[in-house]
C-alpha atoms as one frame of an Amber mdcrd trajectory, in Angstrom:
protein
  -4.120-157.810 -70.688  -7.894-157.400 -71.000  -8.293-160.875 -69.492  -7.247
-159.643 -66.066 -10.155-157.222 -65.510 -13.641-156.195 -66.521 -13.860-153.917
 -69.564 -16.881-151.650 -69.936 -17.802-150.876 -73.560 -15.851-153.979 -74.652
 -17.329-156.486 -72.200 -17.446-159.473 -74.564 -13.885-158.864 -75.756 -12.518
-158.623 -72.208 -14.486-161.705 -71.113 -13.184-163.717 -74.072  -9.631-162.764
 -73.123 -10.298-163.907 -69.539 -11.379-167.270 -70.957  -8.212-167.550 -73.065
  -6.029-166.673 -70.068  -7.742-169.151 -67.745  -7.871-171.878 -70.389  -4.175
-171.547 -71.233  -3.095-171.573 -67.590  -5.165-174.717 -66.947  -3.938-176.397
 -70.134  -0.315-175.605 -69.273  -0.825-177.267 -65.892  -2.366-180.352 -67.509
   0.548-180.570 -69.956   3.234-180.293 -67.268   5.781-183.077 -67.641   4.716
-184.045 -71.172   7.244-181.937 -73.091   4.410-179.880 -74.579   3.796-176.325
 -73.357   1.068-173.719 -73.662   1.786-169.988 -73.602  -0.618-167.036 -73.500
   0.522-163.639 -74.744  -0.880-160.620 -72.852   0.405-157.613 -74.787  -2.120
-154.865 -74.102  -2.951-152.558 -77.024  -1.150-153.410 -80.275  -0.757-151.277
 -83.393  -2.928-153.220 -85.845  -6.159-152.475 -87.679  -8.196-154.103 -84.896
  -8.886-150.946 -82.883 -10.362-148.997 -85.767 -12.339-152.029 -86.993 -13.713
-152.591 -83.475 -14.652-148.920 -83.246 -12.342-147.989 -80.400  -9.351-146.593
 -82.265 -10.020-143.188 -80.719 -10.325-144.522 -77.156  -7.864-143.377 -74.519
  -6.521-146.912 -74.406  -5.189-146.518 -77.945  -4.457-142.785 -77.994  -2.879
-142.338 -74.545  -2.011-145.802 -73.284   1.102-146.664 -75.236   0.549-149.016
 -78.148   2.979-151.887 -78.803   4.370-152.746 -82.221   2.989-156.048 -83.505
   6.396-157.403 -84.550   7.861-156.709 -81.078   4.943-158.507 -79.418   5.264
-161.480 -81.770   9.013-161.749 -81.149   8.578-161.621 -77.350   5.677-164.092
 -77.407   7.687-166.530 -79.518  10.658-166.296 -77.136   8.339-166.912 -74.153
   6.823-169.932 -75.895  10.260-171.400 -76.701  11.265-170.846 -73.058   8.169
-172.740 -71.915   6.644-169.793 -70.066   2.926-170.049 -69.330   2.245-166.345
 -69.847   3.940-163.158 -70.882   2.864-159.621 -70.068   4.842-157.600 -72.549
   5.858-154.373 -70.802   6.875-153.291 -67.323   4.171-150.605 -67.459   1.497
-153.277 -67.991   2.948-155.544 -65.292   2.902-152.663 -62.797  -0.615-151.648
 -63.830  -1.947-155.179 -63.452  -0.280-155.549 -60.062  -1.890-152.303 -58.897
  -5.252-153.429 -60.301  -5.057-156.575 -58.145  -4.540-154.433 -55.046  -7.493
-152.088 -55.614 -11.194-152.880 -55.367 -12.487-154.411 -58.618 -14.947-151.549
 -58.980 -12.054-149.087 -59.100 -10.166-151.153 -61.699 -13.372-151.421 -63.741
 -13.817-147.649 -63.512 -10.307-147.093 -64.832 -10.909-149.510 -67.720 -14.171
-147.682 -68.431 -12.327-144.370 -68.774  -9.660-145.924 -70.988 -12.271-147.433
 -73.311 -14.072-144.138 -73.865 -13.063-141.885 -76.808
């Protein structure tokens, strides 16, 4: 879900996710009617070795935010792809959070992401 907002302390990561989100949505539109689909998975934090390798395993995002199991995310993403969905946000909590983030000033959403990315 990093692609939906700015992410202090992980700016390049968040920006790369924004590219993937935008690219997939555009590609899915271009592919419409061809029988080929494109799906982007937006799972939020996942329990893998990435967080500790990236140096943010002790951030609030990973210690207080609710971390998804990788196999659950993979199963849901696969089902979304088979169904031809363009994107999937994996939990109701994330969907609600992203909806609220759209309603608040971007500076507020960025401030929240900043706090979540701090240890």
